[in-house]
C-alpha positions, 0 to 999 in steps of 0.5 A: 751503370757497368753490367756484370760480366757473364762468366760463360763468355769468359769461360768460352773465351779462355777455351778459344784462346787455348785452342788458338795457342794449340793451333799455332803450336801444332801448325809447325808440324802440319804446315812448316815441315816437309814432309808434314808430321801430323802424328807429332802434333799434341792433343788434337788437330781436327776436333769434331771433324774440323780444323782446330784453328777454325773451331777457336776462331768460330768461338771468338766470333760467337763471343764477339757477337754475344758480348757486343749485344750484351753491352749495347742491347738497350742503347748504342751511341755511335760515337761512344761505341766506335771510340771504345772499339778503337781504344780496345783494339788499336793502342795495344796493337800498335804498341805490340807491333812497334816492340816486335818490329824493333826486335826483328830488326835487332835479330836480323840486322835489317829493316823487316819488309824493306822491299815492300812499298811503304804505302802498304804500311797503311794496312798495318796501321789499320790493323788489316795486314793479317786479313789481307795477307796473301792477297796484298803485299803487307807488313804483317807480323802480329795478330791473325787474319780474324783481327781484320774481320773483327774490325769490319764486324765492329764497323757494321755492328750498329747496323746489325743490331738495329736490323736484328732488334727491329725485324729479327725474323726477316733479318735472320732469313736475309743473313741466311740467304746471304751466307749460303752461296759464300759458305758453299762456294769459293768465289775468290781463290786468293781470299778464303771464304772463311774471311768473308763477313757474309760467312761469319755473320751467322756466328755473330748473329747467333751470339747476339740472339743468344744473349738477347733471347736465351740469356743463359745456358739451357741443358737441352740446347747443350744436349742438342749441341753434343749430339751434333758434335758426336754425329759430325765426329762419327760420320764425317759429313762431306759438307764445305769447310765453312758450313761445317765450321759454323754449325760445329762452332755454335754446337760447341758454344752451347755445350761449353756455356752449359758446362760453365754453369757447373763451375763454382770453384773460386780458383778456376773462376779466377783463372778463367777471368784472368785468361779472358782479361789477357786474351787480346794481348795473348792473341797479339804476341803468341804467334811470334813467340812460337815462331821464335821458339821453333828457331831454337828447338829441333821440333822435328826431333823432339819426343812426345814428352819434350813436345808437351814440355815445349808447349808448356814453355810456349804458354808460359812465355806467352802469358808473361809477354801478354802480361807485360804488354797489358801493363805497358798499354795501361801505363801509357794510356794512363800517362796520356790521360794524365798529361797536363797538356791534354788537360789544359787543352 
């Protein structure tokens, strides 16, 4: 029987999605201009003393662990699990990539990445191109690096689940011991520690533990999280970025989960559920959309009102593209299932 959706997970997923949209909009002022213009960024760049993109990604990892544990806590048949994970990621990713590849080919008049070895396209087929970008020449266009990290987490989740359910204390101690050296030191110069599974395990495991043991938001946990967020914002501790991201992400999750329990408006609830439903499609297309908008707007010359208006346009176009991608994906999957040759086989 299909389980009832947890509203607080949908709510936090919608917040995380907004943070990622904001991240890549503001990135044009922080990374793509010379000199940088952080003062032109809208809303915020460093909430709770960490980069906004790191906060959004941390929430996504926690949600992933919680959602997987919620669905597979009692039973996890490997064949069914991997089939569902495959179908939840790859068809929509491949569809989006094909469309955007053709669009770039049309815009530039030449094959994108034609100088790269064709064998490297295998990383794109596997959804790992964003994850390996910077370390390997890849055909990276859509998505972000944490898609590859999520794929790796899906691969090891059944093992994580088994270890957590059978030996929770020993397993958490082991994960902590594995996490510390990689969170506090950069071992691979061309591959940031934030991409390493060992650094993301505490967020995944926390999400799993939250659904398994805590089950629903508690006020005192939210209060503790709020204190940690306030202290971090005020005192700016000199911790390594990966370590600070972990505890800030977990603290913010606790606060947001508790806030979600007060949302009773059907309108807000409907918006949250819709945003959550299309979050993966948004994740796939948003980066390309803001990059294309940046080519047509003089972003360094926009005043404050124009920057906010452009952000609204960016969100609207992303929502439209995500909706169209989601519909196309559903229709193609339905057509494949209804194919008479498939049924005959």
